[in-house]
C-alpha positions as CSV (number, residue, x, y, z in Angstrom):
1,M,66.9,-20.2,24.7
2,L,64.6,-21.0,27.6
3,F,64.7,-24.7,26.7
4,I,68.5,-24.7,26.9
5,M,68.5,-23.0,30.3
6,I,65.9,-25.5,31.7
7,R,67.8,-28.4,30.2
8,C,71.1,-27.2,31.8
9,T,69.5,-26.8,35.1
10,I,68.0,-30.3,35.0
11,V,71.3,-31.8,33.9
12,S,73.1,-30.0,36.7
13,V,70.7,-31.2,39.3
14,C,70.7,-34.8,38.0
15,R,74.5,-34.8,37.9
16,L,74.6,-33.9,41.6
17,K,71.9,-36.4,42.6
18,Y,73.2,-39.3,40.6
19,P,76.9,-38.9,40.0
20,V,77.6,-42.6,39.3
21,L,75.0,-42.7,36.5
22,F,76.6,-39.6,35.0
23,L,80.1,-41.1,35.4
24,Y,79.1,-44.2,33.3
25,Q,76.8,-42.2,31.1
26,N,73.9,-44.6,31.9
27,W,71.2,-42.3,30.5
28,Y,68.4,-45.0,30.5
29,N,68.8,-45.7,34.2
30,L,69.2,-42.0,35.0
31,S,65.9,-41.2,33.2
32,K,64.1,-44.1,35.0
33,T,65.5,-43.1,38.4
34,E,64.6,-39.5,38.0
35,A,61.1,-40.3,36.6
36,E,60.4,-42.5,39.6
37,S,61.7,-39.8,42.0
38,E,59.4,-37.2,40.4
39,A,56.4,-39.6,40.7
40,W,57.0,-40.0,44.5
41,E,57.3,-36.3,44.9
42,Y,54.1,-35.7,42.9
43,A,52.3,-38.3,45.0
44,K,53.4,-36.5,48.2
45,R,52.1,-33.2,47.0
46,S,48.8,-34.5,45.6
47,G,48.0,-37.2,48.1
48,L,47.9,-39.9,45.4
49,D,49.2,-43.5,46.0
50,V,52.1,-44.6,43.9
51,V,53.4,-48.1,43.4
52,A,56.9,-48.7,41.9
53,I,57.4,-52.1,40.4
54,C,61.0,-53.4,39.9
55,P,60.9,-56.6,37.8
56,S,63.8,-58.9,38.2
57,L,63.8,-59.9,34.5
58,I,62.3,-58.4,31.4
59,L,62.3,-60.5,28.2
60,G,61.5,-59.4,24.7
61,P,63.1,-58.6,21.4
62,I,66.6,-57.3,21.6
63,L,66.4,-53.7,20.2
64,Q,70.1,-52.8,20.7
65,S,73.3,-54.1,19.2
66,T,74.7,-55.3,22.6
67,V,73.6,-57.9,25.1
68,N,71.8,-56.3,28.1
69,A,71.5,-57.7,31.6
70,S,68.1,-59.5,31.0
71,T,69.3,-61.1,27.9
72,M,72.5,-62.3,29.6
73,V,70.3,-64.0,32.3
74,L,68.4,-65.9,29.5
75,I,71.6,-66.9,27.7
76,K,73.1,-68.3,31.0
77,I,69.9,-70.3,31.7
78,L,69.9,-71.7,28.1
79,K,73.6,-72.6,28.5
80,G,73.0,-74.3,31.8
81,S,75.3,-72.0,33.8
């Protein structure tokens, strides 16, 4: 019961903070955005330094059934477009 109450609270807060990510049900980006936000808040409270790295392209095996943004960049490069 407690888990459900905490989860609902987190979902409600995230929905208010990131409405576009909820609109498009972009759960991966939502989780990454919220995790980075929490890291910055923790750093402020604890005095630790935090570095956020946003790579422009990540390549590796395709683990999903659809083509993601990074894979699309590689496809365009290989096709010469």
